[in-house]
C-alpha positions in Angstrom: 52.1 28.3 89.6 52.9 30.3 92.7 50.4 30.3 95.6 48.7 33.5 96.7 50.7 33.8 100.0 54.0 33.7 98.0 52.6 36.2 95.4 51.9 38.5 98.4 55.5 38.1 99.6 56.7 39.0 96.1 54.4 42.0 95.6 55.2 43.4 99.1 58.9 43.2 98.4 58.4 45.0 95.1 56.4 47.7 96.8 59.3 48.3 99.2 62.0 48.3 96.5 59.9 50.4 94.1 60.3 53.4 96.3 63.8 53.6 94.8 63.9 55.2 91.3 67.0 53.1 90.7 65.1 49.9 91.1 62.4 51.0 88.7 65.2 52.2 86.3 66.1 48.5 85.7 63.3 48.6 83.1 65.5 50.9 81.0 68.3 48.3 80.6 68.0 45.3 78.3 69.0 42.0 79.8 68.4 39.2 77.4 66.7 39.4 74.0 63.9 41.9 74.4 63.6 41.4 78.1 64.6 44.3 80.4 66.4 43.8 83.8 63.3 44.5 85.8 61.1 41.9 84.0 64.0 39.4 84.2 64.4 40.0 88.0 60.6 39.6 88.6 60.7 36.4 86.5 63.6 35.0 88.5 61.8 35.9 91.8 58.5 34.3 90.6 60.0 31.1 89.3 62.3 30.8 92.4 59.1 30.9 94.5 57.5 28.3 92.2 60.5 26.0 92.5 60.7 26.4 96.2 57.1 25.3 96.4 57.9 22.0 94.7 61.0 21.3 96.8 60.9 19.7 100.2 62.9 22.3 102.1 62.1 25.1 104.5 62.9 28.4 102.6 63.5 31.9 103.7 61.1 33.3 101.1 61.5 36.9 101.9 65.3 36.7 101.4 64.8 34.5 98.3 62.6 37.1 96.8 64.6 40.2 97.7 67.9 38.6 96.6 66.3 37.5 93.3 64.8 40.9 92.6 68.2 42.6 93.2 70.5 39.9 91.6 71.0 42.0 88.5 70.9 45.5 90.0 74.0 46.6 88.1 72.3 49.6 86.5 74.0 50.0 83.1 73.4 48.7 79.6 75.9 46.0 79.1 75.1 45.8 75.4 76.6 49.3 74.9 80.0 49.1 73.3 82.2 50.0 76.2 85.4 48.5 77.4 84.1 48.3 81.0 81.3 46.0 79.9 83.7 43.5 78.3 83.6 41.1 81.3 80.1 41.8 82.3 79.3 38.2 83.0 82.1 38.1 85.6 81.8 41.6 87.1 78.1 42.4 87.3 77.3 40.4 90.5 79.7 42.6 92.5 78.3 45.8 90.8 74.8 44.6 91.7 75.7 43.9 95.3 77.5 47.2 95.7 74.5 49.1 94.3 72.0 47.2 96.4 74.0 47.7 99.6 74.0 51.5 98.9 70.2 51.6 99.0 69.1 48.8 101.3 70.2 46.7 104.3 70.8 43.2 103.1 71.0 40.1 105.2 73.6 37.4 104.6 71.3 35.3 102.4 70.3 38.2 100.2 73.9 39.3 99.7 74.9 35.7 98.9 72.2 35.4 96.3 73.4 38.5 94.5 77.1 37.7 94.8 76.9 34.1 93.7 74.1 34.0 91.0 76.6 33.6 88.2 78.2 30.4 89.6 79.9 28.5 88.0 81.0 31.2 85.6 82.5 33.0 88.6 84.0 30.9 91.4 81.7 32.3 94.1 79.7 29.2 95.3 76.3 29.8 96.9 76.4 29.3 100.7 72.7 29.0 101.1 70.0 26.9 99.4 68.2 30.2 98.4 71.4 31.3 96.5 71.7 28.0 94.7 68.0 28.1 93.7 68.2 31.6 92.3 71.4 30.7 90.5 69.6 27.8 88.8 66.4 29.7 88.1 68.4 32.6 86.6 69.9 30.3 84.1 66.4 28.9 83.2 64.9 32.4 82.8 67.9 33.6 80.8 67.4 30.7 78.3 63.7 31.4 78.0 64.4 35.1 77.3 67.1 34.4 74.8 64.7 32.1 73.0 62.2 35.0 73.1 59.4 33.0 74.7 56.7 35.1 76.3 56.7 35.7 80.0 54.2 34.0 82.2 50.9 36.1 82.4 51.1 36.5 86.1 54.8 37.7 85.9 53.9 40.2 83.1 50.9 41.5 85.2 53.2 42.0 88.3 55.7 43.8 86.0 53.1 46.1 84.4 51.6 46.9 87.8 55.1 47.8 89.1 55.7 50.2 86.2 52.2 51.7 86.2 52.5 52.5 89.9 55.5 54.8 89.0 53.7 56.7 86.3 
């Protein structure tokens, strides 16, 4: 469970990012199973906040959330048969970082989260605890999605609200 203050951090960040049609377009790309990239990214952000609440560290929660929301901002369907997608697991962090930097100013932690979230598949080691946490939570969320388990009710509500605001 994520506390109301942290939910506000998450929803405020989504409001800022949702101004971009590219951010909302993440709903058009399948990530794992039947889960799209936008829902996946909201899930990773939500569970990163939940985990941060359990751990005895001081967190930069705004950077944690923004980095988690943009960690898969690669903007293509990697399931499409295309030679350029063959090494998606290795290349999409840099594509996501490039795309995010075109639209928003990122601080060092946010860029680190995006660049390193596929560690240890890629040799980019997270430099901040926020990056390590998102890296671990991303693996958890991916496994849940591959197993086709339903998203948390609160995560689904945030996702639906985000999409509805664009209609």
